[in-house]
C-alpha positions in Angstrom: -115.5 14.4 128.2 -118.9 13.9 127.6 -120.6 10.6 126.3 -121.5 10.1 122.7 -125.1 8.7 122.6 -125.0 6.4 119.7 -128.6 5.3 118.6 -128.9 1.9 117.1 -131.2 2.3 113.9 -132.8 0.3 111.7 -131.7 2.6 108.8 -132.9 0.7 105.8 -136.4 0.9 107.3 -136.0 4.6 108.5 -134.5 5.7 105.0 -138.0 4.3 103.3 -140.2 5.7 106.1 -141.0 2.2 107.3 -139.4 2.3 110.6 -138.7 3.9 113.7 -135.7 4.4 115.9 -135.3 1.6 118.5 -135.4 2.2 122.0 -131.9 0.5 122.4 -128.6 2.8 122.4 -125.5 2.3 122.1 -123.5 4.2 124.7 -119.6 4.8 124.4 -119.3 5.6 127.7 -120.8 2.3 128.8 -118.3 -0.1 127.0 -115.2 -0.6 128.5 -111.6 1.0 126.8 -110.9 -2.9 125.7 -114.3 -3.1 123.9 -113.6 -0.5 122.1 -109.9 -1.5 121.2 -110.6 -4.9 120.1 -113.9 -4.1 118.3 -113.2 -0.8 116.3 -109.1 -0.9 116.5 -108.6 2.1 118.5 -108.8 3.5 121.8 -111.5 5.7 123.2 -109.9 9.0 122.9 -109.0 8.7 119.2 -112.3 7.8 118.3 -113.6 11.1 120.1 -111.2 12.9 117.9 -112.1 11.2 114.6 -115.7 12.2 115.2 -115.0 15.8 115.5 -112.6 15.6 112.7 -115.2 14.0 110.3 -118.3 15.5 111.8 -118.9 18.0 109.3 -117.9 16.4 106.4 -120.2 13.3 107.4 -123.3 15.4 108.5 -123.0 17.0 104.7 -123.2 13.2 103.4 -126.3 12.5 105.3 -128.4 15.7 105.8 -130.9 14.6 103.4 -131.5 11.2 104.6 -132.2 11.6 108.2 -130.2 8.5 108.7 -127.0 7.7 110.8 -125.1 9.6 112.9 -121.5 10.6 112.2 -120.6 8.7 115.3 -122.2 5.8 114.1 -120.8 6.0 110.8 -117.0 6.0 112.0 -117.8 3.4 114.4 -119.1 1.1 111.5 -116.3 2.2 109.2 -113.5 1.6 112.0 -115.1 -1.7 112.6 -114.7 -2.8 108.7 -111.3 -1.4 108.4 -109.6 -2.9 111.4 -111.3 -6.1 111.3 -110.9 -7.6 107.9 -114.7 -9.0 108.5 -117.5 -9.1 106.1 -119.7 -6.1 106.7 -122.7 -7.9 108.1 -120.7 -8.9 110.9 -119.4 -5.8 111.9 -122.7 -4.0 111.4 -124.2 -6.5 114.0 -121.8 -5.1 116.6 -123.6 -1.7 116.6 -126.9 -2.7 115.6 -127.3 -1.5 111.8 -127.7 -3.5 108.7 -125.3 -4.6 105.9 -126.5 -2.0 103.5 -126.3 0.7 106.0 -122.6 -0.9 106.9 -122.0 0.0 103.4 -122.9 3.2 103.2 -121.2 4.3 106.0 -117.9 2.8 104.8 -118.4 4.6 101.5 -119.3 8.0 103.5 -116.3 7.6 106.0 -113.8 6.5 103.3 -114.6 9.6 101.3 -114.4 11.9 104.3 -111.1 10.7 105.0 -109.8 11.0 101.3 -110.9 14.7 101.7 -108.5 15.1 104.4 -105.6 13.4 102.7 -103.9 16.6 101.7 -104.0 17.6 105.0 -102.4 14.6 106.7 -100.3 13.2 103.9 -97.3 15.3 102.2 -93.7 16.4 102.4 -93.3 18.6 105.4 -92.3 22.2 104.4 -91.2 23.2 108.0 -87.4 23.6 108.1 -87.2 22.4 111.7 -89.6 19.4 111.1 -87.2 18.5 108.1 -84.2 18.7 110.0 -85.6 16.5 112.8 -86.6 13.8 110.2 -83.2 13.9 108.6 -81.7 13.5 112.1 -84.2 10.2 112.9 -82.8 8.6 109.8 -79.2 9.2 110.6 -79.4 7.7 114.0 -80.8 4.4 112.1 -77.9 3.8 110.4 -75.6 6.6 109.5 -76.8 7.9 106.0 -77.2 11.4 106.1 -79.8 13.9 104.2 -82.7 11.3 103.9 -85.9 12.7 103.5 -88.0 9.4 103.2 -88.0 6.0 102.0 -89.9 4.6 99.1 -91.5 1.4 97.9 -94.3 -0.3 96.7 -96.8 -3.2 98.0 -99.5 -5.2 96.7 -103.2 -5.1 98.2 -105.3 -8.1 97.2 -108.7 -7.5 95.3 -111.3 -9.4 93.6 -111.1 -10.0 90.1 -112.2 -7.1 88.3 -113.8 -9.2 85.4 -112.9 -12.1 83.3 -111.3 -10.0 80.3 -109.1 -7.8 82.7 -105.4 -8.9 83.4 -104.1 -5.7 84.0 -104.6 -6.3 87.8 -103.2 -9.7 87.8 -99.7 -9.2 89.4 -96.3 -11.3 88.9 -97.2 -13.7 91.5 -100.6 -14.6 89.8 -103.1 -13.1 92.0 -105.2 -9.8 91.2 -103.8 -6.7 93.4 -103.7 -2.9 93.5 -99.8 -2.1 93.5 -99.5 1.0 95.9 -96.5 3.3 96.2 -95.7 5.2 99.6 -93.0 7.2 100.9 -92.5 7.5 104.9 -90.2 9.3 107.3 -88.3 7.1 109.9 -91.4 7.3 112.4 -93.4 5.5 109.5 -95.4 8.7 109.0 -96.6 8.6 105.4 -95.5 11.7 103.1 -97.0 10.5 100.1 -99.2 7.7 98.9 -100.6 6.5 95.7 -103.1 3.7 95.9 -104.4 3.1 92.4 -102.0 1.5 90.1 -102.9 -2.2 88.6 -101.1 -4.9 90.2 -99.7 -6.0 86.7 -97.3 -2.7 86.8 -93.9 -3.0 88.2 -92.5 -0.7 90.8 -90.2 1.1 88.5 -92.8 2.1 85.7 -95.2 3.1 88.7 -92.4 5.2 90.0 -91.7 7.3 86.6 -95.4 7.5 85.8 -96.3 8.9 89.4 -96.6 12.3 91.0 -93.5 11.7 92.8 -91.0 11.3 89.8 -92.5 14.6 88.7 -92.4 16.4 92.2 -88.3 15.9 92.3 -87.7 15.8 88.9 -88.9 19.4 88.8 -86.9 20.9 91.6 -84.0 22.6 90.8 -82.2 22.3 94.3 -82.9 19.0 96.5 -82.6 19.2 100.1 -81.7 15.7 100.8 -82.8 12.1 98.9 -85.0 9.6 99.1 -84.0 5.7 99.3 -85.0 3.3 97.2 -84.5 -0.4 96.4 -82.9 -2.1 93.5 -86.0 -1.9 91.8 -85.8 1.5 91.2 -83.4 3.7 89.3 -80.6 5.8 91.0 -81.0 9.5 90.7 -79.6 12.4 92.2 -82.4 12.6 94.8 -82.7 9.0 95.2 -80.2 6.6 96.7 -80.3 3.1 95.8 -77.7 0.1 97.1 -74.5 -0.5 95.1 -75.7 -3.4 92.9 -72.0 -5.1 92.6 -70.4 -3.9 95.8 -66.5 -4.3 95.6 -65.0 -2.5 98.7 -65.7 -2.8 102.4 -67.4 0.8 102.0 -69.8 -0.4 99.6 -70.9 -3.1 101.8 -71.2 -0.8 104.6 -73.4 1.4 102.8 -75.4 -1.3 101.5 -76.1 -2.7 105.0 -77.1 1.0 106.5 -79.2 1.2 103.1 -81.1 -1.9 104.0 -81.4 -1.3 107.3 -83.2 2.3 106.7 -85.3 1.3 104.1 -86.6 -1.5 106.0 -88.6 1.4 107.8 -91.0 1.6 104.5 -91.4 -2.0 104.7 -92.4 -2.1 108.4 -94.7 0.7 107.8 -96.5 -1.5 105.2 -96.6 -4.4 107.5 -98.1 -2.0 110.2 -100.8 -0.6 108.2 -102.0 -4.1 106.9 -102.0 -5.4 110.3 -103.9 -2.7 112.0 -106.1 -2.4 109.0 -107.0 -6.0 108.4 -109.0 -5.3 105.4 -106.0 -5.0 103.6 -104.4 -8.0 104.9 -104.8 -10.7 102.2 -104.7 -13.3 104.7 -108.0 -12.4 105.7 -109.3 -12.3 102.3 -109.5 -10.0 99.3 -111.2 -6.6 99.2 -114.4 -7.2 97.4 -114.9 -4.2 95.5 -114.2 -2.6 92.2 -110.7 -1.5 91.9 -111.6 2.5 92.3 -113.3 1.8 95.4 -110.5 -0.6 96.9 -108.0 2.2 96.3 -110.1 4.6 97.8 -110.5 2.1 100.8 -106.7 1.7 100.9 -105.8 5.4 101.1 -108.7 6.3 103.4 -106.7 3.8 105.9 -103.2 5.6 104.9 -105.0 8.5 106.1 -106.2 7.0 109.2 -102.6 5.3 109.7 -101.2 9.6 109.9 -103.9 10.5 111.5 -103.3 8.2 114.5 -99.8 8.9 114.4 -99.9 12.5 114.6 -102.3 12.2 117.6 -99.8 9.9 119.7 -100.4 6.5 119.0 -97.5 4.1 117.8 -96.8 3.2 114.3 -95.7 -0.2 115.3 -98.1 -1.5 117.8 -99.7 -4.0 115.7 -96.9 -4.8 113.5 -96.4 -8.0 111.9 -92.9 -9.5 112.0 -92.3 -11.3 108.9 -90.0 -9.6 106.2 -91.4 -8.6 102.9 -90.3 -11.1 100.3 -87.9 -9.4 97.8 -86.2 -12.6 96.2 -87.5 -11.6 93.0 -87.4 -7.9 93.0 -83.9 -7.3 91.8 -83.9 -4.8 88.8 -80.6 -4.0 86.9 -80.2 -0.3 85.0 -77.3 -0.8 83.1 -78.6 1.7 80.6 -79.8 4.3 82.8 -77.1 5.1 84.9 -77.2 8.7 85.9 -73.6 9.8 86.1 -74.4 12.5 88.2 -76.3 10.4 90.7 -73.5 8.1 90.6 -71.0 10.5 91.5 -73.3 11.9 94.5 -73.6 8.3 95.8 -70.1 7.5 95.8 -69.2 10.7 97.6 -71.6 9.8 100.2 -69.9 6.2 100.5 -66.8 7.8 100.6 -67.5 10.7 103.3 -69.5 8.2 105.5 -68.7 4.3 105.1 -64.9 4.2 104.3 
């Protein structure tokens, strides 16, 4: 593999015609694998792959400015996504200014979002669908599962004093993100723009996910959702008032399988520490925060499809669901209820 020479530039001066490229160069081949992993969050070969994947898009974005190469832009953005540190600190690691660092993050974020449809989606290949169902079945014995769905909050700074739509029920400003993943933690769907005040069920019913499944005449399987979600023919939820041993066994299997989506959220937040509230809130507008979150989701999938482990950096604490139970007494879908009862009878009795 050829070395990728990365020039250290005073990009602000260069952009305004008052500076020149320095004599120092950052050569990725001269640093250790450990340095790349600890500084930028990913191994060497993955960084090479990402450079090739995004090179054309990043070149288009910077061709007028003569400024930062795609290589440096990607390292800068990876450093920001994975460190959770302020941009100036990460910029110092590769010798670019905070303003240039900000442009790098913006450019790479947009380039990754352009790839979202390529890397995030429900598979249309029959053999892959069947393999995914088998992987879910091996978790706890629930057949025909095609994905698990849930929401999670990413903390952001307050947009302005008057806007309370982003204040969630725990009292901090956030974006509520809804995702679906498979048994490996690969994202099949991600919407990352919902204001934190919106409840999971309302997001679900307004989302493209709802429309996608409601418009299908025939369902090849079902999603699993927790008690925040309504029981549907294509979405199985826990039995809220279990009465039989089979009900309890089904609920236990449902919890074990649904936990995969919570593990995936924790893994994403741990790998991309800019999304981890313990490191501080995302200091951008809601729209830009939503873009950064989606870019990290794309990176998560790109890394999995490149052979990296989804759970490498996973946090171990479980998601707090103590205040998330929602009753749906008036919205029971009788056909969905019949399907769930049949599932319980055939597989958990």
